C-alpha positions as CSV (number, residue, x, y, z in Angstrom):
1,M,37.6,23.6,49.9
2,A,35.2,21.6,47.7
3,E,35.6,19.0,45.0
4,H,33.3,17.8,42.3
5,R,33.5,16.3,38.8
6,G,37.0,17.0,37.7
7,I,37.7,20.2,39.8
8,E,38.4,21.3,43.3
9,W,38.1,24.8,44.5
10,G,38.9,27.1,47.4
11,L,37.5,30.6,48.1
12,T,38.8,33.4,50.3
13,T,37.2,36.8,50.9
14,K,37.8,39.9,52.9
15,C,35.6,43.0,53.6
16,R,36.9,46.5,53.2
17,H,37.9,47.9,56.6
18,G,34.8,49.3,58.3
19,E,32.3,47.3,56.2
20,A,30.3,44.3,57.5
21,T,29.3,43.1,54.0
22,S,31.4,42.3,51.0
23,G,30.4,43.3,47.5
24,D,32.6,40.5,46.1
25,L,31.0,37.0,45.5
26,A,32.0,33.8,43.7
27,A,29.7,31.3,42.1
28,V,30.2,27.7,41.0
29,A,27.7,25.6,38.9
30,I,28.4,22.0,38.1
31,L,27.2,21.0,34.6
32,P,27.3,17.6,32.9
33,E,30.4,18.4,30.9
34,G,32.3,20.3,33.6
35,A,32.0,23.4,35.8
36,L,31.1,27.0,35.4
37,V,32.8,29.4,37.8
38,A,32.5,33.1,38.3
39,G,34.2,36.0,40.2
40,I,31.8,38.9,40.7
41,D,32.6,42.4,42.1
42,G,29.5,44.6,42.8
43,L,30.3,48.2,42.0
44,G,31.4,50.1,45.1
45,H,31.1,48.7,48.6
46,G,28.6,47.8,51.3
47,I,25.0,46.5,51.0
48,E,24.2,47.8,47.6
49,A,27.3,46.3,46.1
50,A,26.6,43.0,47.8
51,R,23.0,43.1,46.4
52,A,24.2,43.6,42.8
53,A,26.8,40.8,43.2
54,A,24.1,38.4,44.6
55,V,21.9,39.0,41.6
56,A,24.6,38.0,39.2
57,A,25.8,35.0,41.4
58,A,22.3,33.6,41.5
59,I,22.0,33.7,37.7
60,V,25.3,31.8,37.4
61,R,24.5,29.2,40.0
62,Q,21.1,28.5,38.3
63,S,22.6,28.4,34.8
64,Q,22.8,25.3,32.6
65,T,24.6,26.9,29.7
66,Q,28.2,27.0,28.6
67,D,27.5,30.1,26.4
68,L,29.4,32.7,28.4
69,E,28.3,35.6,26.3
70,L,24.7,34.7,26.7
71,L,25.2,34.3,30.5
72,V,26.8,37.8,30.8
73,E,23.9,39.2,28.8
74,R,21.4,37.6,31.2
75,C,23.3,39.1,34.1
76,H,23.3,42.5,32.4
77,R,19.6,42.5,32.0
78,S,19.0,41.4,35.6
79,L,21.5,43.9,37.0
80,R,19.6,47.0,35.6
81,G,18.4,49.1,38.5
82,T,21.4,48.0,40.6
83,R,24.9,49.4,40.9
84,G,26.0,46.8,38.4
85,A,28.9,44.4,38.7
86,A,32.2,43.3,37.1
87,I,31.9,39.7,36.1
88,S,34.5,37.1,35.0
89,L,33.3,33.7,33.9
90,A,35.1,30.5,33.0
91,F,33.8,27.1,31.9
92,V,36.2,24.3,32.7
93,S,35.5,21.3,30.4
94,C,36.2,17.9,31.9
95,V,35.5,16.3,28.6
96,D,38.1,18.0,26.3
97,S,40.4,19.5,29.0
98,T,40.0,23.1,28.1
99,I,39.0,26.4,29.8
100,T,36.9,28.9,28.0
101,W,36.6,32.3,29.7
102,L,35.3,35.8,29.4
103,G,35.6,39.0,31.6
104,V,33.8,42.3,31.6
105,G,35.1,44.7,34.2
106,N,38.1,44.3,36.4
107,V,38.0,40.8,37.9
108,E,41.4,39.4,36.9
109,G,41.9,35.8,35.7
110,R,45.1,33.7,35.5
111,V,45.8,30.1,34.6
112,L,49.0,28.6,36.2
113,S,50.6,25.5,34.9
114,A,51.1,22.4,37.0
115,D,54.5,22.1,35.4
116,P,56.9,22.9,38.3
117,V,59.5,24.5,36.0
118,A,57.0,26.8,34.3
119,R,57.4,30.5,35.1
120,G,54.6,33.0,35.2
121,P,51.0,32.6,34.2
122,K,50.1,30.1,31.4
123,G,47.3,32.4,30.4
124,S,45.7,35.8,31.4
125,L,42.0,36.6,31.0
126,P,41.4,39.3,28.4
127,L,39.1,41.8,30.0
128,A,36.5,44.0,28.2
129,R,35.8,47.4,29.6
130,G,32.3,47.9,30.9
131,V,29.9,47.3,33.8
132,P,27.1,44.7,33.3
133,G,23.9,46.3,34.4
134,H,25.0,49.7,32.9
135,E,27.1,49.2,29.8
136,L,27.9,46.0,28.0
137,P,30.7,46.1,25.5
138,P,31.3,43.7,22.6
139,M,32.5,40.4,24.0
140,R,34.6,37.5,22.9
141,T,35.6,34.3,24.7
142,A,39.1,32.8,24.7
143,T,40.0,29.1,25.2
144,L,43.1,27.5,26.7
145,E,44.1,23.8,26.9
146,L,44.4,22.4,30.4
147,Q,46.6,19.8,31.9
148,T,45.9,17.9,35.1
149,G,46.9,20.0,38.1
150,D,46.6,23.4,36.3
151,V,45.1,26.1,38.5
152,L,42.6,28.8,37.5
153,L,42.6,32.0,39.7
154,L,39.9,34.7,39.7
155,A,40.7,37.8,41.8
156,T,38.7,41.0,42.3
157,D,40.4,44.4,42.3
158,G,40.9,44.3,46.0
159,I,43.9,42.0,45.2
160,A,47.1,43.5,43.8
161,A,47.5,42.7,40.1
162,A,50.8,40.8,40.6
163,F,49.2,38.1,42.7
164,A,50.1,35.3,40.4
165,D,53.5,36.4,39.1
166,A,55.6,34.1,41.4
167,L,52.9,32.0,43.0
168,D,53.6,28.5,44.4
169,I,50.6,26.3,43.5
170,S,51.6,23.3,45.6
171,G,49.5,22.3,48.6
172,S,45.8,22.4,49.0
173,I,43.7,24.6,46.8
174,Q,42.2,26.4,49.8
175,A,45.7,27.2,51.0
176,I,46.5,28.8,47.6
177,S,43.5,31.2,47.8
178,D,44.3,32.0,51.5
179,R,47.9,32.7,50.7
180,I,47.1,35.1,47.8
181,V,44.7,37.1,50.0
182,A,47.2,37.2,52.9
183,D,50.0,38.5,50.6
184,H,48.1,40.7,48.1
185,W,44.9,42.1,49.7
186,K,44.5,45.9,49.5
187,R,42.8,46.6,52.8
188,S,41.0,49.6,51.4
189,D,38.8,47.4,49.3
190,D,36.7,44.2,49.4
191,A,38.7,41.2,48.1
192,L,38.0,37.8,46.7
193,V,40.1,35.0,45.3
194,L,38.6,31.9,43.8
195,A,41.1,29.2,43.1
196,V,40.2,26.1,40.9
197,R,42.4,23.1,40.3
198,Y,41.8,20.9,37.3
199,L,41.9,17.3,38.3
200,G,41.7,15.8,34.8
201,A,39.2,14.6,32.2
202,R,36.2,12.7,33.3
203,P,34.2,10.3,31.0
């Protein structure tokens, strides 16, 4: 678990059975106004999938932009010649308490409310069909308001799609990502869950 400037996050990954290297990676970049986070799934499995994911993750970690469409375009250009990768990005603003997100491929995103009586996800990430590095579709970001304690989840397709339908988000943020993987990992695929809790606006 890590914490910095208005967010804390936990990350859990698993390799497909028989593989030593995961093609799923996460990236977190701290910016002056908040945090940029990404879930990345290199196409296929093994070393070549991991190489593609690492290319995209490095671009996100080095980024200083909140322009998610521009960032996906940069990843797309750098991923040419690789297998390509599904990429979901989110910028958590600690200034105006919002999340702006964008997904190309099949890395699912959910926002869960800190309200204990809320049922189901507060928001689900719209995903555009395509594979950065090979085919980039038209893209459009979406924005949600955040409350202190809300949790963002990014999960690759090695996690069953119903992972957030009845999820308890109490406890540590690392425990949340661990629990999702324990309960919803499809063992025939690499899996990754990045869980991010919003801690409130920062001046």
